C-alpha positions as CSV (number, residue, x, y, z in Angstrom):
1,X,135.2,49.3,73.7
2,X,136.3,47.8,70.4
3,X,137.3,49.8,67.5
4,X,136.7,49.2,64.1
5,X,139.4,48.4,61.4
6,X,140.3,51.1,58.9
7,X,140.3,49.5,55.2
8,X,137.2,47.2,56.1
9,X,135.5,47.3,52.2
10,X,138.3,46.4,50.8
11,X,138.5,43.2,52.9
12,X,136.6,39.7,51.7
13,X,133.1,38.5,53.1
14,X,135.3,35.8,55.4
15,X,137.8,38.3,56.5
16,X,135.0,40.6,57.4
17,X,133.7,37.6,59.4
18,X,136.6,36.8,61.2
19,X,137.0,40.5,62.2
20,X,133.5,40.9,63.7
21,X,134.2,37.3,65.7
22,X,137.0,38.9,67.2
23,X,135.1,42.1,68.2
24,X,134.7,44.5,65.2
25,X,131.5,46.1,64.7
26,X,132.2,48.0,61.8
27,X,133.3,44.4,60.0
28,X,129.4,43.7,61.0
29,X,127.7,46.8,59.9
30,X,129.8,46.3,56.5
31,X,129.0,42.3,56.1
32,X,124.8,43.2,56.8
33,X,124.9,45.8,54.3
34,X,126.7,43.7,51.9
35,X,124.6,40.4,52.0
36,X,121.1,41.4,53.9
37,X,119.8,42.7,50.5
38,X,120.6,39.7,48.5
39,X,118.9,37.7,51.4
40,X,116.1,39.4,51.4
41,X,115.8,39.9,47.3
42,X,116.5,35.9,47.5
43,X,113.6,35.3,50.3
44,X,111.4,37.9,48.7
45,X,111.1,35.6,45.0
46,X,110.9,32.2,46.6
47,X,108.4,33.4,48.9
48,X,106.4,35.8,47.3
49,X,106.0,38.0,50.7
50,X,108.1,40.7,51.5
51,X,107.1,40.4,55.2
52,X,107.8,36.5,55.2
53,X,111.0,37.5,53.5
54,X,112.0,40.3,56.0
55,X,111.5,38.1,58.8
56,X,113.7,35.3,57.2
57,X,116.6,37.9,56.0
58,X,116.5,38.9,59.8
59,X,116.6,35.4,60.5
60,X,119.6,34.5,58.4
61,X,121.3,37.1,59.5
62,X,121.3,36.3,63.2
63,X,122.0,32.9,62.3
64,X,125.5,33.9,60.5
65,X,126.3,36.3,63.4
66,X,125.9,33.3,65.7
67,X,128.2,31.4,63.5
68,X,130.6,34.1,63.5
69,X,132.5,33.0,66.3
70,X,133.6,29.5,64.2
71,X,134.2,31.0,61.0
72,X,137.4,29.8,59.6
73,X,138.6,31.1,56.0
74,X,140.3,27.8,55.0
75,X,138.7,26.8,52.1
76,X,134.8,26.3,53.8
77,X,131.8,28.2,52.4
78,X,132.0,32.0,51.7
79,X,129.9,33.8,53.9
80,X,127.0,34.3,51.2
81,X,126.9,30.9,50.1
82,X,126.3,29.8,53.7
83,X,123.8,32.6,53.9
84,X,122.1,31.7,50.6
85,X,121.8,28.3,52.2
86,X,120.0,29.5,55.4
87,X,117.8,31.8,53.5
88,X,116.6,28.8,51.5
89,X,116.4,26.5,53.9
90,X,114.1,29.2,56.5
91,X,112.0,29.5,53.1
92,X,111.5,26.0,52.3
93,X,110.1,25.2,56.1
94,X,107.9,28.6,55.9
95,X,106.5,27.4,52.5
96,X,105.8,24.1,54.1
97,X,104.2,25.6,57.5
98,X,102.1,27.5,55.2
99,X,101.3,24.8,52.4
100,X,101.5,25.5,48.8
101,X,102.9,28.7,47.7
102,X,100.4,32.0,47.0
103,X,100.0,33.8,44.3
104,X,102.4,37.0,45.1
105,X,100.6,40.0,45.8
106,X,103.3,43.0,45.7
107,X,106.1,42.2,43.3
108,X,109.2,44.4,43.7
109,X,109.0,47.2,41.9
110,X,112.6,48.7,42.8
111,X,114.0,50.6,39.2
112,X,116.9,52.0,38.3
113,X,116.5,55.5,37.6
114,X,113.4,56.7,36.2
115,X,111.5,55.1,33.6
116,X,108.3,56.9,32.8
117,X,104.3,55.8,33.8
118,X,103.9,53.4,31.0
119,X,107.9,52.0,31.5
120,X,107.1,51.4,34.7
121,X,103.8,50.1,34.1
122,X,105.3,47.2,31.8
123,X,107.7,47.0,34.3
124,X,105.6,46.3,37.1
125,X,103.0,43.9,34.7
126,X,106.2,41.8,33.6
127,X,107.6,41.1,37.1
128,X,104.3,40.0,38.6
129,X,103.9,37.8,35.7
130,X,107.9,36.2,36.3
131,X,106.8,36.3,39.9
132,X,103.2,34.4,39.3
133,X,105.1,32.0,37.2
134,X,108.2,31.5,39.4
135,X,105.4,31.1,41.8
136,X,103.7,28.0,40.3
137,X,107.3,26.2,40.0
138,X,107.9,23.4,42.4
139,X,109.9,24.8,45.4
140,X,113.8,23.3,44.4
141,X,113.3,24.6,40.6
142,X,112.0,28.2,42.0
143,X,115.3,28.4,44.0
144,X,117.7,27.3,41.4
145,X,116.3,29.6,38.8
146,X,116.4,32.4,41.3
147,X,119.6,31.9,42.5
148,X,121.1,31.5,38.9
149,X,119.2,33.8,36.3
150,X,118.2,36.2,39.3
151,X,120.5,36.6,41.8
152,X,123.6,35.1,39.2
153,X,125.1,32.7,41.0
154,X,127.3,29.9,39.7
155,X,125.9,26.0,39.4
156,X,128.5,25.1,41.9
157,X,127.6,27.8,44.6
158,X,124.0,26.9,44.2
159,X,124.5,23.2,44.3
160,X,126.1,24.2,47.4
161,X,123.2,25.8,49.1
162,X,120.6,23.3,47.4
163,X,122.7,20.5,48.9
164,X,122.8,19.1,45.4
165,X,125.3,18.2,42.7
166,X,125.9,20.5,40.1
167,X,124.2,18.1,37.4
168,X,121.0,18.3,39.9
169,X,121.3,22.2,39.3
170,X,121.7,22.1,35.5
171,X,118.8,20.0,35.8
172,X,116.8,22.2,38.0
173,X,117.4,25.2,36.6
174,X,116.6,23.4,32.8
175,X,113.2,22.1,33.7
176,X,112.5,25.3,35.6
177,X,113.3,27.8,32.5
178,X,110.9,25.8,30.3
179,X,108.1,25.8,32.5
180,X,108.2,29.6,32.8
181,X,108.9,29.8,29.2
182,X,105.7,27.9,28.2
183,X,104.0,29.7,31.1
184,X,105.0,33.4,29.7
185,X,104.9,32.2,25.9
186,X,100.9,33.2,25.5
187,X,101.5,36.9,27.3
188,X,104.2,37.6,25.0
189,X,102.9,40.6,23.4
190,X,100.4,41.4,26.5
191,X,103.8,42.0,28.4
192,X,105.3,44.0,25.4
193,X,107.3,41.7,23.7
194,X,107.1,41.6,20.1
195,X,109.6,39.3,19.4
């Protein structure tokens, strides 16, 4: 029987991977709590289907656990970056299998706090409009925009995930933002933006 290491919550993701590879179940549990929600959010945004996103996120986490035995902390990719790349590749495969993207039916309506019904409806409309506009972007632009502006990753991290140069990430996000702006421009007032 293995024992959990005390103070796990203060360790980096890379250190948790090494501990998991050495049999610490607490490290796996904590790393899953840290990374699974991020993988799920990214897959949901790219695929537009919560059930498919859950499948992708679970598969990506399983692949992370399989990679744990050979994980090194010597400057190689961080577990989160590695996981985003796996999620991006799995999403790409899924999109290719099903053909082009489909409109999003069920936007993620998670809210912080308890806004009133009107505020929730406006937020839901805005999210649905953003998700629909994202779904119309070319796949690489959508992934770059989601990783940069929704997940908050840096351009070098995105470059590593998408396996492109930083300049390509900058171009993808700039073109994606322009396309989103154009797609949403005529809807400002309807979405509650007066400016």
